[in-house]
C-alpha positions as CSV (number, residue, x, y, z in Angstrom):
1,M,100.8,91.4,56.6
2,D,100.6,92.0,60.3
3,A,102.3,95.3,61.6
4,R,106.2,94.9,62.4
5,F,105.5,97.1,65.1
6,N,103.3,99.0,67.1
7,L,104.7,102.4,68.3
8,F,101.6,103.0,70.5
9,E,102.4,100.3,72.8
10,N,105.8,101.4,73.1
11,E,106.9,104.0,75.9
12,F,108.9,105.9,73.8
13,G,107.1,105.1,70.7
14,A,103.7,106.8,72.6
15,R,105.4,109.8,74.3
16,F,107.0,110.3,70.6
17,S,103.3,109.7,68.9
18,K,101.5,112.2,71.3
19,R,104.4,115.1,70.2
20,F,103.7,114.7,67.1
21,A,100.1,114.3,67.1
22,N,100.6,117.8,68.8
23,A,101.8,119.2,65.9
24,G,99.5,118.0,63.7
25,L,96.6,119.5,65.9
26,L,98.2,122.8,65.5
27,I,97.9,122.7,62.0
28,H,94.2,121.6,62.3
29,Q,93.7,124.4,64.4
30,S,95.2,126.8,61.7
31,S,93.3,128.8,59.4
32,L,94.2,126.3,56.5
33,P,90.8,125.2,55.4
34,K,89.9,121.6,56.9
35,S,89.2,120.2,53.5
36,T,92.2,121.3,51.9
37,Q,93.8,120.0,54.9
38,E,92.4,116.8,54.2
39,L,93.1,116.6,50.4
40,V,97.0,117.6,50.9
41,S,97.4,114.7,53.3
42,L,95.6,112.4,51.0
43,R,97.6,112.7,47.8
44,A,100.9,112.7,49.9
45,S,99.8,109.6,51.3
46,Q,99.0,108.2,48.1
47,I,102.2,109.3,46.3
48,N,104.3,107.6,49.4
49,G,102.0,104.5,49.1
50,C,100.7,104.6,52.6
51,G,97.6,102.5,53.4
52,W,97.1,103.5,56.9
53,C,97.3,107.4,56.2
54,I,95.2,106.6,52.8
55,D,92.3,105.1,55.0
56,M,92.7,107.7,58.0
57,H,92.5,111.0,55.6
58,T,89.8,109.6,53.2
59,K,87.7,108.5,56.2
60,E,88.6,111.7,58.3
61,A,87.3,113.6,54.8
62,A,84.3,112.0,54.1
63,A,83.2,112.3,58.1
64,A,83.6,116.3,57.8
65,G,81.3,116.2,54.6
66,E,83.9,115.8,51.9
67,T,82.2,113.9,48.5
68,A,83.3,111.1,47.3
69,V,83.7,112.4,43.9
70,R,86.0,114.8,45.1
71,L,88.2,112.3,47.3
72,G,88.4,109.7,44.1
73,L,89.7,112.3,42.1
74,V,92.2,113.5,44.3
75,A,95.1,111.1,42.6
76,A,94.3,112.8,39.3
77,W,93.7,116.3,40.4
78,R,95.0,118.1,37.5
79,E,92.7,116.6,35.1
80,S,89.4,117.1,37.4
81,T,87.0,120.1,37.3
82,V,86.1,119.4,40.7
83,F,88.7,121.4,43.0
84,T,89.0,125.3,43.4
85,E,92.3,127.3,42.1
86,A,93.4,127.2,45.7
87,E,93.3,123.4,46.4
88,Q,94.8,122.8,42.8
89,A,97.8,125.1,44.0
90,A,98.0,123.3,47.6
91,L,98.1,119.6,45.9
92,A,100.8,120.8,43.6
93,L,103.0,121.9,46.7
94,A,101.8,118.8,48.2
95,E,103.2,116.5,45.4
96,E,106.2,118.9,44.5
97,G,107.3,119.0,48.1
98,T,106.7,115.1,48.6
99,R,108.7,114.7,45.2
100,L,111.9,116.3,46.5
101,A,114.2,114.2,44.8
102,D,112.3,114.2,41.1
103,A,113.1,117.8,40.8
104,Y,116.2,120.0,41.4
105,D,114.5,123.2,42.8
106,G,112.1,120.8,45.2
107,V,108.9,123.0,44.8
108,S,108.9,124.8,41.7
109,D,108.8,128.8,41.5
110,E,105.5,128.5,39.5
111,T,103.6,126.5,42.5
112,W,105.1,128.6,45.0
113,A,103.7,131.9,42.9
114,R,100.2,129.9,42.6
115,V,100.5,129.2,46.6
116,R,101.1,132.7,47.4
117,K,98.1,133.8,45.5
118,H,95.9,132.3,47.3
119,Y,97.1,131.4,51.2
120,D,98.0,134.4,53.5
121,D,101.2,133.4,55.6
122,D,99.9,131.6,58.1
123,Q,98.0,129.2,55.9
124,I,101.3,129.0,54.2
125,A,103.3,127.7,57.1
126,A,100.4,125.7,58.3
127,L,100.5,124.4,54.6
128,V,104.4,123.7,54.4
129,S,104.3,122.7,58.1
130,L,101.4,119.6,56.9
131,V,103.5,118.8,53.9
132,A,106.4,118.1,56.1
133,L,104.5,116.3,58.6
134,I,102.3,114.1,56.5
135,N,105.8,112.7,54.7
136,A,107.0,112.0,58.2
137,A,103.6,110.2,59.3
138,N,103.5,108.3,56.0
139,R,107.3,107.2,56.6
140,L,106.4,105.9,60.1
141,A,103.7,103.8,59.2
142,V,105.3,102.6,56.2
143,I,108.4,101.6,57.8
144,V,106.5,99.5,60.6
145,H,104.1,98.2,58.0
146,Q,101.0,99.9,59.6
147,R,98.1,98.8,57.3
148,G,95.2,100.6,56.2
149,G,91.3,99.6,56.1
150,S,90.7,99.3,60.0
151,Y,90.8,102.8,60.8
152,E,87.7,104.3,61.9
153,P,87.2,108.9,61.9
154,G,88.3,110.2,65.2
155,M,90.4,107.1,65.9
156,F,93.8,108.6,65.7
157,A,92.9,111.4,68.3
158,A,91.5,109.4,70.7
159,A,94.7,107.1,70.7
160,V,97.2,110.0,71.6
161,G,94.9,111.9,73.3
């Protein structure tokens, strides 16, 4: 199935994409560890079924040195031994922040306490912003049927740069 619409080829879509990418750049430049950023983005994208974003974040993480074992186990992080306690807290926040409709309170107090234990205020701000941003990116890509498989590391930055 081909994409329904190319946001980058539309004037409004291109302007929006640049602003959207700038928000992502701000998060990328934060003190939140880059590996955590990619793992969180990958997990939310898996939940949302966004092939484009799964492709992008898997390849960006691998290009940054993430191992195939850890990337392969993101979907089963609770049943894995390869993630730190801090990463587990971030992945729990990503899941609960992505599945808001599944829980009355959204993100549980237990998960929030785990996040507070491992991250400072700037990192938490970046983490919360990242969860919101990747969920928006997933929705954009899924709505227009942007497919995964052809992404090359650095491609998004070049497209909106």
